[in-house]
Backbone as ProteinMPNN parsed JSONL, in Angstrom:
{"seq_chain_A": "MVRKRPSRHCLTCRRPTKSVTSFCADCRPADAIPLVSVVGGGLSFAGLTFTLTQARHLADTLHDAIDHQELQP", "coords_chain_A": {"N_chain_A": [[0.843, -1.177, 0.0], [0.567, 2.193, -0.854], [1.416, 5.163, 0.704], [-0.029, 8.352, 0.678], [1.381, 11.627, 0.314], [0.942, 13.834, 2.988], [-1.255, 16.662, 3.096], [-0.401, 20.065, 3.703], [-0.45, 23.372, 5.126], [0.247, 26.324, 3.259], [3.02, 28.358, 4.041], [2.757, 31.078, 3.735], [0.186, 31.968, 2.575], [-1.602, 30.151, 3.59], [-3.021, 28.3, 2.056], [-3.889, 24.927, 1.108], [-1.218, 22.661, 0.461], [0.994, 20.275, -1.057], [3.626, 20.466, -1.244], [7.079, 19.949, -0.561], [8.494, 22.083, 0.313], [6.778, 23.595, 1.758], [5.449, 25.781, 0.717], [2.968, 27.168, -1.454], [2.535, 27.042, -5.061], [2.199, 29.667, -5.965], [3.272, 31.261, -3.926], [5.871, 30.437, -3.472], [9.205, 31.237, -2.904], [12.043, 32.069, -5.008], [14.385, 30.947, -4.043], [13.633, 28.8, -2.515], [14.144, 25.783, -2.625], [13.808, 22.219, -2.669], [15.625, 20.095, -0.395], [18.532, 18.36, -1.393], [19.841, 15.214, -1.034], [22.31, 12.647, -0.433], [21.602, 9.279, -0.645], [22.424, 6.216, 0.171], [23.179, 4.583, -2.755], [22.15, 6.565, -4.359], [20.262, 9.607, -5.035], [18.262, 11.778, -3.103], [15.506, 13.793, -3.622], [13.092, 16.217, -3.272], [11.393, 14.486, -1.89], [11.561, 12.178, -3.365], [13.463, 9.347, -4.387], [16.252, 8.841, -6.402], [18.177, 6.862, -8.708], [21.664, 7.242, -9.572], [21.891, 7.474, -12.358], [19.231, 8.092, -13.083], [19.01, 10.542, -11.732], [20.894, 12.106, -13.103], [19.682, 12.145, -15.635], [17.301, 13.494, -15.01], [18.386, 15.988, -14.243], [19.536, 16.787, -16.701], [17.201, 16.971, -18.25], [15.791, 19.017, -16.907], [17.587, 21.13, -17.315], [17.554, 21.303, -20.142], [14.855, 22.05, -20.508], [14.843, 24.59, -19.35], [16.68, 25.928, -21.041], [15.227, 25.761, -23.434], [12.997, 27.326, -22.798], [14.207, 29.837, -22.493], [14.853, 30.422, -25.097], [12.461, 30.952, -26.286], [10.302, 33.608, -27.359]], "CA_chain_A": [[0.0, 0.0, 0.0], [1.34, 3.425, -0.964], [0.847, 6.259, 1.499], [0.034, 9.644, 0.015], [1.992, 12.699, 1.09], [-0.126, 14.622, 3.606], [-1.361, 18.074, 2.736], [-0.093, 21.013, 4.776], [-0.815, 24.723, 4.733], [1.308, 27.207, 2.784], [3.53, 29.21, 5.114], [2.403, 32.467, 3.464], [-1.236, 32.251, 2.366], [-2.36, 29.12, 4.299], [-3.708, 27.364, 1.154], [-3.335, 23.572, 1.209], [-0.18, 22.305, -0.507], [1.732, 19.047, -0.761], [5.016, 20.781, -1.52], [8.013, 19.699, 0.533], [9.002, 23.376, 0.779], [5.676, 24.19, 2.541], [4.908, 26.95, 0.03], [2.197, 26.838, -2.653], [3.237, 27.47, -6.269], [2.135, 31.122, -6.082], [4.029, 31.925, -2.854], [7.206, 29.862, -3.324], [10.301, 32.112, -3.324], [12.962, 31.439, -5.958], [15.445, 30.205, -3.367], [13.049, 27.723, -1.696], [14.204, 24.518, -3.352], [13.902, 21.083, -1.751], [16.944, 19.591, -0.051], [19.051, 17.224, -2.14], [20.747, 14.474, -0.164], [22.801, 11.36, -0.919], [21.006, 8.16, 0.093], [22.986, 4.972, -0.366], [23.743, 4.747, -4.087], [21.329, 7.468, -5.151], [19.989, 10.944, -4.535], [16.894, 12.047, -2.68], [15.127, 15.159, -3.988], [11.65, 16.487, -3.23], [10.675, 13.318, -1.398], [11.743, 11.053, -4.279], [14.835, 8.846, -4.44], [16.651, 8.51, -7.768], [19.508, 6.311, -8.924], [22.523, 8.275, -10.148], [21.516, 7.618, -13.768], [17.96, 8.824, -13.121], [19.265, 11.908, -11.297], [21.551, 12.799, -14.224], [18.678, 12.354, -16.673], [16.424, 14.554, -14.518], [19.132, 17.247, -14.326], [19.622, 17.141, -18.123], [15.86, 17.356, -18.695], [15.523, 20.343, -16.343], [18.457, 22.084, -18.007], [17.011, 21.468, -21.499], [13.6, 22.795, -20.42], [15.193, 25.994, -19.093], [17.248, 26.455, -22.289], [14.13, 25.895, -24.412], [12.17, 28.466, -22.361], [14.958, 31.062, -22.74], [14.857, 30.671, -26.52], [11.129, 31.394, -26.697], [10.124, 35.059, -27.155]], "C_chain_A": [[0.889, 1.24, 0.0], [0.642, 4.52, -0.167], [1.022, 7.567, 0.737], [0.702, 10.656, 0.932], [0.881, 13.554, 1.691], [-0.101, 16.077, 3.133], [-1.008, 18.925, 3.952], [-0.456, 22.398, 4.273], [0.415, 25.51, 4.3], [1.722, 28.133, 3.926], [3.125, 30.675, 4.947], [0.9, 32.708, 3.438], [-2.166, 31.234, 3.028], [-3.192, 28.218, 3.378], [-3.106, 25.98, 1.31], [-2.303, 23.313, 0.106], [0.465, 20.994, -0.091], [3.221, 19.242, -1.014], [5.896, 20.511, -0.312], [8.614, 20.993, 1.066], [7.992, 24.098, 1.663], [5.188, 25.519, 1.988], [4.071, 26.471, -1.146], [2.956, 27.389, -3.864], [3.244, 28.99, -6.413], [3.044, 31.844, -5.093], [5.48, 31.473, -2.753], [8.285, 30.838, -3.793], [11.282, 31.35, -4.214], [14.027, 30.597, -5.269], [14.92, 29.075, -2.473], [12.999, 26.436, -2.513], [14.326, 23.389, -2.347], [15.36, 20.65, -1.541], [17.295, 18.401, -0.939], [20.037, 16.515, -1.23], [21.124, 13.143, -0.795], [22.245, 10.262, -0.03], [21.53, 6.879, -0.527], [23.655, 5.231, -1.701], [22.948, 5.689, -4.956], [21.186, 8.821, -4.501], [18.526, 11.064, -4.163], [16.608, 13.516, -2.929], [13.611, 15.258, -3.985], [10.845, 15.258, -2.811], [10.776, 12.098, -2.287], [13.205, 10.634, -4.255], [15.129, 8.366, -5.849], [17.989, 7.792, -7.756], [20.354, 7.427, -9.532], [22.2, 8.523, -11.618], [20.216, 8.402, -13.903], [18.168, 10.289, -12.733], [19.942, 12.718, -12.401], [20.551, 13.105, -15.33], [17.713, 13.468, -16.269], [17.115, 15.913, -14.636], [19.245, 17.703, -15.78], [18.279, 17.632, -18.646], [15.488, 18.744, -18.17], [16.335, 21.418, -17.06], [17.937, 22.359, -19.421], [15.719, 22.276, -21.489], [13.864, 24.283, -20.188], [15.77, 26.626, -20.355], [16.16, 26.688, -23.322], [13.266, 27.107, -24.077], [12.87, 29.778, -22.663], [14.984, 31.422, -24.218], [13.519, 31.185, -27.029], [10.985, 32.902, -26.452], [9.204, 35.372, -26.002]], "O_chain_A": [[1.849, 1.324, 0.765], [-0.551, 4.772, -0.334], [2.099, 7.849, 0.214], [0.609, 10.566, 2.156], [-0.035, 13.958, 0.975], [0.953, 16.628, 2.816], [-1.286, 18.545, 5.089], [-0.742, 22.565, 3.087], [1.487, 25.384, 4.892], [0.882, 28.626, 4.678], [3.146, 31.434, 5.916], [0.389, 33.546, 4.181], [-3.383, 31.422, 3.032], [-4.001, 27.436, 3.877], [-1.92, 25.863, 1.617], [-2.503, 23.706, -1.044], [0.478, 20.646, 1.089], [3.988, 18.279, -0.997], [5.516, 20.804, 0.821], [9.186, 21.003, 2.156], [8.326, 25.121, 2.261], [4.575, 26.302, 2.713], [4.415, 25.472, -1.778], [3.925, 28.13, -3.696], [4.208, 29.548, -6.936], [3.537, 32.931, -5.393], [6.252, 32.078, -2.008], [8.288, 31.232, -4.959], [11.338, 30.121, -4.171], [14.522, 29.632, -5.85], [15.699, 28.459, -1.747], [11.948, 26.052, -3.026], [14.894, 23.583, -1.272], [16.206, 20.827, -2.417], [16.453, 17.542, -1.202], [20.965, 17.135, -0.711], [20.368, 12.579, -1.586], [22.396, 10.305, 1.191], [21.123, 6.501, -1.626], [24.601, 6.015, -1.777], [23.054, 5.628, -6.181], [21.888, 9.149, -3.545], [17.656, 10.511, -4.837], [17.368, 14.385, -2.502], [12.931, 14.461, -4.631], [9.748, 15.023, -3.319], [10.146, 11.078, -2.004], [14.09, 11.478, -4.117], [14.367, 7.59, -6.426], [18.839, 8.065, -6.908], [19.815, 8.448, -9.96], [22.232, 9.666, -12.073], [20.113, 9.286, -14.754], [17.569, 11.179, -13.336], [19.605, 13.883, -12.613], [20.567, 14.196, -15.9], [17.347, 14.299, -17.101], [16.501, 16.884, -15.08], [19.067, 18.887, -16.066], [18.223, 18.602, -19.402], [14.93, 19.556, -18.909], [15.817, 22.491, -17.371], [17.885, 23.511, -19.851], [15.508, 23.105, -22.374], [13.187, 25.134, -20.764], [15.395, 27.744, -20.709], [16.169, 27.707, -24.013], [12.849, 27.836, -24.977], [12.214, 30.746, -23.049], [15.122, 32.594, -24.567], [13.456, 31.792, -28.098], [11.487, 33.417, -25.452], [8.958, 36.541, -25.708]]}, "name": "protein", "num_of_chains": 1, "seq": "MVRKRPSRHCLTCRRPTKSVTSFCADCRPADAIPLVSVVGGGLSFAGLTFTLTQARHLADTLHDAIDHQELQP"}
């Protein structure tokens, strides 16, 4: 059985959110990123654990998405 992440209230506006930063998408400051930690042979980020290969792929995908957004007018 998979347990769902509990909802909590945004630290700013008190709207319900499931974000690990405790801010909703509208109130989240740019520097409020989830902690990244090394867990065994992988990385834990935003409540998810990735193998090193998955973490590299995620980082490449995020980087490509940012580059693509910067190219758009």
